[in-house]
C-alpha positions in Angstrom: -73.1 -110.6 -166.3 -71.8 -114.5 -165.2 -74.5 -116.9 -167.0 -74.3 -119.1 -164.0 -74.6 -116.0 -160.9 -78.2 -114.8 -163.6 -79.4 -118.5 -163.4 -78.5 -118.5 -159.4 -80.1 -115.1 -158.3 -83.3 -115.9 -160.9 -83.0 -119.6 -160.4 -83.6 -119.6 -156.1 -86.2 -116.5 -157.2 -88.0 -119.0 -159.1 -88.2 -121.7 -157.0 -89.2 -119.4 -153.8 -92.5 -118.0 -156.4 -93.2 -122.1 -157.2 -92.8 -123.0 -153.6 -95.3 -119.9 -153.0 -97.8 -121.2 -155.5 -97.9 -124.5 -153.7 -98.6 -122.9 -150.6 -101.0 -120.7 -151.6 -102.5 -123.8 -153.6 -102.5 -126.1 -150.3 -104.2 -123.0 -148.4 -107.0 -122.9 -150.9 -107.6 -126.8 -151.0 -108.7 -126.6 -147.2 -112.7 -127.5 -147.1 -112.8 -131.1 -146.8 -116.8 -130.6 -147.3 -119.0 -127.8 -149.0 -122.3 -127.7 -148.4 -124.2 -125.6 -151.8 -127.0 -123.8 -151.8 -129.1 -124.8 -148.9 -131.5 -122.6 -147.1 -129.1 -121.9 -143.8 -131.2 -121.6 -140.6 -129.2 -121.0 -137.7 -131.1 -119.1 -134.9 -128.1 -119.0 -132.6 -126.8 -116.4 -135.0 -129.9 -115.3 -136.4 -129.0 -116.4 -140.1 -131.8 -117.4 -141.9 -131.4 -117.6 -146.2 -129.8 -119.2 -148.9 -125.7 -119.7 -148.0 -123.2 -122.4 -148.2 -121.3 -123.8 -145.7 -117.8 -124.7 -145.6 -116.4 -127.7 -143.2 -112.8 -128.6 -142.6 -111.1 -130.6 -139.4 -114.4 -131.9 -139.0 -115.2 -127.7 -137.8 -117.2 -125.2 -139.2 -114.8 -123.3 -141.2 -117.2 -120.6 -143.2 -120.9 -120.1 -143.5 -121.4 -117.6 -146.3 -123.1 -116.6 -149.6 -121.1 -118.6 -152.6 -117.8 -120.1 -151.2 -115.7 -121.1 -154.5 -116.2 -124.9 -155.0 -112.5 -124.7 -155.7 -110.1 -127.5 -153.7 -113.2 -128.6 -151.8 -113.1 -132.5 -151.5 -117.0 -132.7 -151.7 -119.6 -130.8 -152.4 -122.9 -131.5 -151.7 -125.6 -129.3 -153.4 -128.3 -128.5 -150.8 -130.8 -126.7 -152.9 -133.9 -126.8 -151.8 -133.1 -128.3 -148.8 -132.8 -126.4 -144.8 -129.7 -126.6 -143.5 -129.6 -126.5 -139.9 -127.5 -127.0 -137.0 -127.6 -131.1 -135.3 -130.6 -131.6 -133.8 -129.9 -132.1 -130.0 -132.7 -134.1 -127.8 -132.4 -133.3 -123.8 -134.1 -136.1 -123.2 -133.8 -140.0 -124.1 -132.9 -143.1 -122.6 -130.0 -144.5 -124.3 -128.3 -146.7 -121.2 -129.2 -149.9 -123.8 -127.9 -153.7 -121.9 -128.7 -156.8 -121.1 -131.0 -156.5 -118.0 -134.9 -157.2 -119.0 -137.2 -155.0 -117.4 -134.8 -152.2 -116.8 -133.9 -148.5 -118.4 -130.6 -148.8 -116.6 -128.1 -151.3 -118.5 -131.6 -152.9 -119.4 -133.9 -153.3 -123.1 -135.8 -150.6 -122.0 -132.8 -148.5 -123.5 -132.5 -148.0 -126.9 -128.5 -147.4 -128.5 -128.5 -144.0 -129.7 -127.2 -145.0 -133.2 -130.0 -146.9 -134.1 -132.3 -143.9 -135.1 -130.6 -140.5 -133.9 -129.2 -139.7 -137.5 -131.5 -140.8 -139.5 -133.7 -138.0 -137.7 -131.4 -135.0 -138.1 -130.0 -135.8 -133.8 -126.4 -135.6 -133.6 -127.0 -135.1 -129.7 -128.8 -136.8 -126.7 -128.8 -136.4 -123.5 -129.9 -139.1 -121.3 -132.1 -138.1 -118.6 -130.8 -139.7 -115.4 -131.0 -143.7 -116.5 -127.6 -144.1 -114.5 -126.6 -142.6 -111.0 -123.6 -141.8 -109.4 -122.8 -145.8 -108.8 -123.3 -147.1 -111.9 -122.4 -144.0 -114.5 -119.3 -145.3 -115.5 -120.2 -148.6 -116.6 -123.1 -146.3 -118.5 -120.0 -144.5 -120.3 -117.7 -147.6 -120.8 -120.5 -149.6 -122.4 -122.6 -147.0 -124.6 -121.2 -143.3 -124.5 -117.8 -144.7 -125.0 -118.8 -146.7 -127.8 -121.5 -144.2 -129.7 -121.1 -141.9 -132.8 -124.0 -140.1 -131.4 -123.0 -137.4 -128.6 -123.8 -138.7 -125.4 -124.6 -136.2 -122.7 -126.8 -137.3 -119.5 -128.5 -135.9 -116.7 -127.1 -137.7 -113.6 -130.0 -139.4 -111.8 -130.0 -138.9 -107.8 -130.6 -142.7 -107.4 -127.5 -144.1 -106.8 -128.1 -146.9 -109.5 -130.6 -144.4 -111.3 -133.7 -146.0 -113.2 -132.5 -149.7 -111.8 -136.3 -150.3 -111.2 -137.4 -151.2 -107.9 -136.9 -151.1 -104.9 -133.3 -149.7 -105.3 -134.0 -146.3 -107.3 -136.9 -145.5 -104.2 -133.7 -146.6 -101.5 -133.3 -142.9 -99.9 -130.2 -144.0 -98.3 -129.0 -144.0 -101.9 -129.1 -140.7 -102.5 -126.7 -138.8 -102.0 -126.0 -135.3 -102.8 -122.3 -134.3 -102.6 -121.1 -138.4 -104.1 -123.4 -137.0 -106.8 -122.6 -134.2 -107.2 -118.3 -135.7 -107.2 -119.2 -137.7 -110.4 -120.8 -134.3 -112.0 -117.7 -133.1 -111.4 -115.4 -135.5 -112.5 -117.0 -135.8 -115.8 -118.1 -132.4 -116.8 -117.9 -132.9 -120.8 -120.7 -135.5 -120.4 -123.0 -134.6 -117.3 -124.9 -131.8 -117.9 -126.9 -131.7 -114.6 -129.0 -133.8 -112.5 -132.5 -135.8 -112.4 -135.2 -136.4 -110.2 -138.4 -139.1 -111.1 -139.8 -142.1 -110.9 -140.5 -142.0 -106.8 -143.5 -143.0 -105.1 -143.3 -142.4 -102.2 -143.9 -139.6 -99.9 -141.6 -137.0 -98.6 -139.4 -134.6 -100.0 -136.1 -136.0 -99.4 -135.6 -137.4 -102.9 -136.1 -134.0 -104.5 -134.3 -131.9 -102.1 -131.6 -133.9 -102.8 -131.8 -133.6 -106.2 -131.7 -129.6 -105.7 -128.7 -129.5 -103.3 -126.6 -132.1 -106.1 -127.4 -129.4 -108.2 -126.9 -126.7 -106.4 -123.2 -127.8 -105.3 -122.2 -129.3 -108.7 -123.8 -126.0 -110.7 -125.4 -127.4 -112.8 -129.7 -127.5 -113.6 -132.2 -130.2 -112.3 -133.9 -131.7 -115.0 -137.6 -133.1 -113.1 -139.5 -135.9 -114.8 -142.5 -137.1 -114.1 -143.4 -140.1 -111.7 -143.6 -137.9 -108.3 -147.4 -138.9 -108.0 -147.1 -137.8 -104.2 -145.1 -134.2 -104.6 -148.1 -131.4 -106.4 -147.1 -129.8 -109.0 -147.2 -126.4 -107.9 -144.8 -127.4 -105.0 -142.4 -129.4 -107.4 -142.4 -125.9 -109.5 -141.8 -124.2 -105.7 -138.7 -126.1 -105.5 -137.3 -125.4 -108.8 -134.8 -123.0 -109.4 -134.7 -120.6 -112.6 -132.4 -122.6 -115.0 -134.1 -125.9 -114.0 -135.7 -128.2 -116.3 -139.4 -129.9 -116.1 -140.2 -132.4 -118.9 -143.3 -133.4 -119.7 -144.8 -130.5 -119.3 -148.3 -131.3 -121.4 -149.4 -134.6 -120.2 -152.1 -135.3 -119.1 -152.4 -138.4 -116.3 -153.3 -138.9 -113.1 -150.1 -138.5 -111.3 -149.6 -135.4 -111.8 -152.0 -132.1 -112.2 -152.1 -131.4 -115.8 -150.7 -127.9 -116.4 -154.5 -126.5 -118.2 -157.1 -126.2 -115.6 -160.9 -128.1 -116.2 -161.9 -124.2 -117.4 -159.0 -124.2 -120.0 -156.9 -121.7 -118.3 -153.2 -122.1 -117.7 -153.0 -122.6 -114.4 -151.4 -119.1 -112.6 -148.9 -121.0 -111.2 -147.6 -122.1 -114.1 -147.0 -118.8 -115.5 -145.4 -117.7 -112.5 -142.9 -120.7 -112.8 -141.8 -119.5 -116.5 -141.8 -115.9 -115.8 -139.3 -117.1 -112.5 -136.9 -118.7 -115.1 -138.1 -122.1 -115.0 -137.9 -124.2 -118.5 -140.8 -126.1 -119.8 -139.4 -128.9 -121.7 -141.6 -130.8 -124.0 -140.6 -134.9 -123.4 -142.8 -136.8 -125.6 -142.8 -140.2 -124.4 -145.0 -142.9 -124.6 -147.4 -141.0 -122.2 -146.3 -136.9 -121.6 -147.8 -135.3 -124.6 -151.3 -134.3 -124.9 -152.5 -132.0 -127.6 -155.6 -131.1 -125.3 -153.0 -129.2 -123.1 -150.2 -128.4 -125.5 -152.1 -126.3 -128.0 -154.1 -124.3 -125.1 -150.6 -123.6 -123.7 -148.9 -122.6 -126.4 -152.1 -120.4 -127.3 -151.5 -118.8 -124.0 -147.8 -118.0 -124.0 -146.3 -121.7 -122.9 -144.8 -123.3 -126.1 -142.4 -125.5 -125.0 -138.6 -124.3 -124.6 -136.7 -127.2 -125.7 -138.6 -130.2 -128.2 -137.2 -134.0 -126.7 -138.7 -137.3 -127.2 -138.2 -139.4 -124.6 -136.6 -141.8 -126.2 -137.3 -145.1 -125.4 -138.2 -149.0 -126.1 -141.6 -148.1 -126.0 -142.4 -144.2 -127.1 -140.6 -144.8 -130.3 -143.3 -147.2 -131.6 -146.2 -144.9 -130.4 -147.3 -141.8 -130.9 -143.7 -139.9 -130.5 -141.7 -141.6 -133.3 -139.0 -139.3 -133.6 -137.2 -135.7 -132.6 -138.3 -134.7 -136.5 -142.1 -136.0 -135.6 -142.1 -134.0 -132.8 -141.0 -130.6 -134.8 -143.6 -131.7 -137.5 -146.7 -132.0 -134.9 -145.7 -128.4 -133.8 -145.8 -126.8 -137.4 -149.1 -128.5 -137.4 -149.9 -126.6 -134.5 -149.3 -123.3 -135.9 -145.6 -122.6 -134.6 -143.1 -121.2 -137.6 -140.4 -123.5 -139.1 -137.5 -120.7 -137.5 -139.5 -121.4 -134.1 -139.3 -124.9 -134.4 -135.8 -125.3 -134.9 -135.3 -122.9 -132.4 -136.2 -125.7 -129.6 -134.4 -128.7 -131.4 -131.0 -127.0 -131.7 -129.8 -123.4 -129.5 -132.4 -123.3 -126.6 -131.7 -127.1 -125.4 -127.8 -125.8 -126.3 -128.7 -123.2 -124.0 -130.8 -125.3 -121.2 -127.8 -127.6 -120.9 -125.7 -125.0 -121.0 -123.8 -126.4 -123.7 -122.6 -122.7 -125.8 -120.8 -124.9 -127.9 -123.4 -127.3 -129.7 -126.7 -126.2 -131.3 -125.1 -123.6 -134.3 -123.8 -123.2 -137.1 -121.1 -121.0 -135.5 -117.4 -120.8 -137.1 -115.1 -122.8 -135.3 -117.5 -125.0 -133.8 -118.1 -128.5 -134.4 -119.4 -129.2 -137.9 -122.9 -130.7 -136.5 -125.3 -130.2 -139.5 -128.5 -131.6 -140.3 -129.5 -131.3 -144.0 -134.0 -131.4 -143.6 -136.3 -131.9 -146.6 -139.9 -130.0 -146.1 -142.3 -132.8 -147.7 -145.6 -131.4 -148.5 -148.9 -133.1 -148.3 -151.2 -134.3 -145.8 -150.2 -136.3 -142.8 -151.8 -137.2 -139.4 -150.4 -136.4 -136.4 -150.8 -138.3 -132.6 -150.5 -137.5 -129.5 -150.0 -139.9 -126.2 -154.2 -140.4 -125.5 -154.5 -141.3 -129.6 -155.9 -138.1 -130.6 -155.2 -136.9 -134.3 -154.5 -133.6 -135.8 -153.3 -133.3 -139.8 -151.0 -131.2 -141.1 -149.4 -130.2 -144.3 -145.9 -130.8 -144.0 -143.3 -132.8 -142.3 -139.4 -132.7 -141.7 -137.2 -135.5 -143.0 -133.2 -136.0 -142.7 -131.8 -136.1 -146.0 -128.1 -136.0 -144.4 -126.3 -135.8 -141.0 -123.0 -134.8 -140.8 -121.2 -135.5 -137.1 -118.1 -133.8 -136.7 -117.5 -133.1 -139.7 -117.8 -136.5 -140.7 -121.6 -137.5 -142.8 -123.5 -140.2 -140.8 -126.8 -140.5 -143.1 -127.0 -139.9 -146.8 -131.3 -140.9 -147.2 -130.7 -140.3 -151.4 -126.9 -139.9 -151.5 -126.2 -136.7 -152.0 -122.9 -137.9 -151.4 -122.1 -141.0 -153.8 -121.1 -141.3 -157.1 -123.3 -141.5 -159.7 -123.2 -145.2 -161.0 -122.2 -146.1 -164.5 -122.8 -149.3 -166.5 
């Protein structure tokens, strides 16, 4: 046989094999990040055990035992750590700006990137700091400029928490316009907010309910509605609506625990009807004398949140991890604590694309250490309890990128 013909035939086969091998090698190198040996706790997918997580293109590529390291661009050794979905804080105030003494475009709000990632938080939800008239400013000024994912409840007050008298002007509370802005930004605005109204009457509340109905989103009911009883507020809410500051003990809203230490019947009825109780710690929103008996009687919060703002972060609240650790000190299990900071909030705001480690979903991940010792936890009234463990964020990953690395898990060892 002619040598040229043989070479031509077998040479082509060889070249094809080389191309095939190169293609297979390329396919094997699909992981930008591989998290090895951590205790994966993903309530949405009922995962609770030692697993590996592979990340590619900003998405969760694989969750399994013993994923091969071959081809992974970066490997994170997570042995001894808890690996959970990026935490979601559904009550914050982050419309930060230059105005004094206000939340909307003001110094009472905080830039979320300053605190989120170091607490394992990848998503925050602003609780009505903006309204229909100034949401676009909030979006351009803060949301579009932040690494943290920022979602929002839109206030029924047209300019949100802009201070009195504007935020209490009922003529500026338009359910149709508010719902229209929600529909314009469905990927960012997750619901309607009502709160911070000191006057008589149900106009703001009813218009907020109507805006939520028109937009097909939940209502978040904050406090600062002193002329409206808690029982009436709960009665006006629909299944899936959220009440925050659930465990506060202040004069402007009836506490959920009565003078005999029992959970009020209408509170239990509201929970059974599908109303979601959010923690909303804040500077004044969380008291042990409400939270502990409520949990003992079957009303643990559906979601944890901080009510993050300039004052709360330096008071009893401190961070979402501190809130979670507080509930461990109160006797809640680690899986139940993680559930209330990941999958439950994702469900509450109708964002099932968040709060889990599902393959194909965005790679928002927190690596937490569970530290052992003796720690003090404080409520809004200056009361203290002790706990034997607390969470600390070792690493936070947002859309596949490492954005917080406390102890340099992803860094190269320095050689002198």
